[in-house]
N, C-alpha and C positions, 0 to 999 in steps of 0.2 A: 504493500500500500504506500509506504513512503516513496518508493521508486516511481510509482505511477504518478503520485502527486508532484514529485520533483520534475518529471518530464513535462507536466502541464504548466507548472509554475516557471520553469527555466526560461522560456523565451520572453515572458512578461517581465521577469526580474532583470534579466540581462540587458534587455533593450533600454530600460530606464537608466541603468548604470552607464550604458554606452552613450546616451545623449547627455546625461548629466555631466559626465567627465569630458565630453566633447566641449561643452561650454568652459569647463575648468581648463582644459588643454588649450583652448583658444585664448583664454584670458591670461593665465599665469606667465607664459614665456614672453608675451608681447606687450602686456599692459605697461611695463616700465618703459619700453621703447616709445609707446604712444604718448605717455606722459612727457617723456623727453622731447618729443616732437612738438609738444605744446609749450616748451620753454621752461619746464620745471627743473629745479636743481635736485641733487641727490637727497638732501634733507626733505624736501617736499615730496619727492617720490616715495621715500621711506615712510613718511607720515600717511600718505594716501594708501600705501600697501598695509600699513598698520591698521587703518580704519577698516579696510576690506576684511582683514582677518580678525580684528578685535571684536566685531559684532558676534563672532562665534562664541564668545564668552557667555553671552546672555541669551541669544536667540534660540539655540537648541534646547536650553533648559525651560524656557517659556513654552515652546511648542511641545516639548516632551511631556511637560506637566499637563498641558491641555489634552494631549493624545491619551495619556494614561488615565486621566480623569473621565474622559468622554468615551474612550474605546473606539474612537473614530479616526484612526490614523490617516486613512486615505483622504478623508474630508479636509483635514488640515494640510496634508501634502499638496492637494490641489490649490488651496488658497496660497500657500507659500510660493508655488510655481507661478501662479497668476501674478502675484505682486512682484516677483522677480522680473517677469516680463514687463510689467508696467514701469518699474524703475529703470529698466535697461534703456528706455528711450531717452532718459536724462543724460546718458553717456553720449548720445548723438547731439543733444541740444546744448549742453553746458561745456564751456572750455575754460572757465575761470577756476581758480583753486578752490574757493569757497563753494561754488556750485557743484564741483566734482566731489568735494568732501561730503556734502549732503546727499548727493545722488548715490555715491558709493556706499554710504551708510545704509540707505534704504535697500539698495540692490543686494548688498552682501548679507544684510540681516535675514532676508527671506530665502536667499540662495543657500546660506549655511544652515538654516533651520530645516531645510528639506531632507538633507542626507541622513541625519540620525533617525528621523522618522522612517525613512525607507530601509535603513539598516535593521531597525527593530522589526519592521514588517517582513523583511527578508528572512531573518532568523526564525520568526514564527512560521513562515512558509516552508522552511527547510527543517522543521521539527523531525528528528529521527535521522537526518542526513546532513547535519550541520557542517561536517568536515568538507562537504562539497561547496561550501560558501566560496572558496577560491575560484572554482570553475564558473560561478556566476559573476563574481566581482571582476574577474580578468577582462570582461567585456567593457568595463569602465576604462581600463587601461588601453584597450584597443581604440575606444572612442577618443581618448586623450591623444594617441598617436595620429589618428586620422585628422584631428583638429589641428595639431601642431604642424603637420605637413601641408595641409590645405591652407591654413592661414598664412604660413610662411611663404608659400607660393603666391597667394593673393597679394600680400604686401609687396613682394618683389616685382610682380607683374603689373600691379596697379599703383596703389598708394596706401600708406598707413592710415590715411584719413577714412578708408573704407572699413577700418577695424570695428568701430562701434556698431555699424550696421550688421556685421557678422554676428556680434554678440546678441543683438536683438532677435535675429533669425533663430539662433540656437535656443534662446530663452523661450521662444514660441513653440519650438518642437518639444522641449521638455514639458511644458504645460499640457500639450496635447497627449504626450506619453502617459501622463497620470490617469487618463481616462481608460487606459487598457487594464489597469489593475483595479481590483474590487475590494471592498471592505471585507475584513474577516469578522467572524463572530466574536463575541466578548468573553468566550469561555476562558481565554487565557488570564482574565482578570481574577478568576477564582483562586489562582495560586498566589499566595502571599509569601514574601521572603523576609518579612520583618521591616524594621525601620531602615529607610534609605540612608539616613545619616550614620546609623550604626555600621552599615556595610562600608561606607566611605571611610570610617574611622579605623577599620581593620588595617594593621600595619602594611600588609602586602598590597592592599588596594591603594592606600595613600602613597606608597612608594612607587607603584606603577604609574599613578597619575603624575607624580613629580618627574619621573623619568620620561614620560610622554611629553611633558612640558619642555624639558631640556632638549630632547631630540628635535622637536619642532622648532624650538628657539634656534637651534643650530642651522636649520634650513632657511632662516630668514634672509641671509645673504644670497643664498642660491636662488631662491624664488624672486627676489627683488632685483638682483644685479648680474646674474649669470649671463643673460643675453647681452646686456650692456658691456660686460667684461669681454665677451667674445667679439662683439662688434668693434670695440676699441682696438682689438688685435687684428682687425681686418677680415674677419670671417663674414661671409655673406649670410643673408637671412635664411637661405636654403640650407646652408651648412649648419647654422644654428638650430634650425628646425630638426635636422637629422640627429644632431647631438642630443637634443631633448628626447627625440623618439627612441634613440638607443637606450636611454635610461628607463623609459617606460616599457620597452620590449623586455628588458631584464626583469622589470617588476612583474610582467605577465608570466615569466617563467616560474617565479616564486609562487604566484597564485595557482598556476597549473599543477605544480608539484606539491601543493600544500598538504594533500592527504598523506602521501608517503613520508614527507618531512616530519609531520606531526606524529606519525606512528613510530618513527625511528629515533627521534630526539625529544628531549624534554623542552618545554616551552622556555624555561630559564636559559638553557643552552642556546636556543635560537635567538632569544633576546640579547644575550651577551655577544653572540657572534655578530648580530646586526649592528650593535654599538661599536664594536672593534672595527668593522669594515667602514662604518660611517666616519670614524675618526681618520682612517686612512684616506678616505675620499676628500675630506676638507683640508687635509695637509697637502694633498697632491695638486688640487686645482690651481692655486695661485703660483705654484712652483713650475708648472709645465704648460703655460698658455700657448707656446709656439709649437708644441708637439701634438698634432691632431691624433696620433696613435695613442698617446698617453691620456689625452682628454677623453678619448673613446673608452679606454679602460676605466677611468674614473667614473664615467657615466654608467658603466655596467654595475657599479657599486650602489646605484639607486635601488637595485634589487634588494639590498640589505637595508639601506637607510630609510626607505619608505616601505617597500613591499613586505619584507620579512618581519620588520618590527610591527607594522600595522596588522598583519595577519595574526601574529601572536597576541598582541595587545587586545584586539577586538574579540578574539576567542576567549581570553580570560575574562573580559568584561561581561560578555554574554553568559558565561558560566555562573557568575556570582550575582548578577542583577537579573532576576527572573520575575515572572508574573507581573504584579502591579508596579514593579520597579524597572521593567525592561527598557522602556523608552527613555526613562530618566537616566538609566545607566549609560546608554549609548550617548545621551546628551551631555552628561558630565565628562565623559571621555573626550568628546569632540570639543567641548568648551575648554577643558584643561589643555589638551595637546595643541590643536589647531587654533584655538582661541587665545588663551593666555600665552602659550609658548610661541605661536606664530606671530601674534601682534607684537609682543616684546622683541622677538627676533628681527622682524622687519623694521621696527622703529630704531632699535640699536644699530642695525645694519646701515641705515641711512646716515647716521652720524659717524659711524666707523668708516664707512666708504668715503665720506666727505673729508674726514681728517687724515686717514691713513691708507685709503685704497684697499685693494684686494687682500694684502698681507694682514692688515689689522682686522678686517671684517671676517675673513675665513679663520684667522687665529682665534678670535672670540668664539666662533662656532666650534672649533676643535676643543677649546677649554671646557665648554658646556658639556661635550660628550665625555670628557674625562670624569667630570663630576657625576654624570649619569651612570657611568660604569661602576664607580665606587658605591653609589646608592643601590644599583641593581644587584651587585654582588652580595651586599650585606643584607638586604631586606626582602628581595623576591625569593620566596621559598621554592626550592627544587621539588619537594614532596608534593606541594599543591600542583605544580606544573606537570609533574609526571602523571598524576592522576588525570588531569584534563587532556593531556596530549594523547592519552590512550582511549578517551571516551568518544562517543558518537561514532 
């Protein structure tokens, strides 16, 4: 029965991830270049990127609470997608710093609120076969690659001024995709896992959230300035697009092999491995900008810095935030990692890049990973991880 349900749910779940991450893939690699084309400096770009990510601190928690309280996840998902579309037109209209700050705030608030809702919906849909989450989620990575290559070609062939219109088109497709999934029953709400705050206070949960903040903090420089960094060294938009794509292809490999990886190794081992390889990545990038081969290798490490860590972390979160805490659990993970960590990382990256360039900015990223390694080694329990990695 789980297999039959999985086959029915698979195309609906994977298609939403595909289109959602198409928008993310269109935005993240090129938004910094778009801001630069409007005449903004590194500090302003960092502030705009921090606003984009910072809304993830609050938005997922509000929508997660509404979803768990009402049991109507898809209803709220459709509203978030519609309002994302509405605010996306502000990116076309506004070119001033203040106008874009307000637009980006509204756009990102609802865009970021949508994913944790859908993650919760996905795990309920995959009940009994949760280890196959990676096979569903990898389509988000495929969508990211398609968008990176398509938008890179579009900008090279036409103009970066077409960029906001591409975002509007993708936001429209995401909203339409929400009508393919249907509301589930409220039976899942019968399961109670106790106080949400008591779960968060458990040492391993708190430590996982802190490590998630630190690893996303370390990505702030990469997401905000990697394309600018490559452009400054003379790489074309097409080459930049392919470098981003290589990173996401490596990420897809992790999601594809998620089941055998989690059966063979403990989650703690996979988390530690992802952190070590992330540290190597941030050390390499500023040291080898003129070697395309070494930059390609550094991009394959995205499999660890994002793919492997995210797969392990979200698996742990779902295991311990169940029933009436499920959406809130996904929301607090998103808020802590991509929200707090991402916003602070991008904000600090702007100032670091302005004052010290790539060496200082990526150096700060590397230091944050060293701290994360110390915390993960001490507080994330192997026994808990072993049990989870063999389940489902």
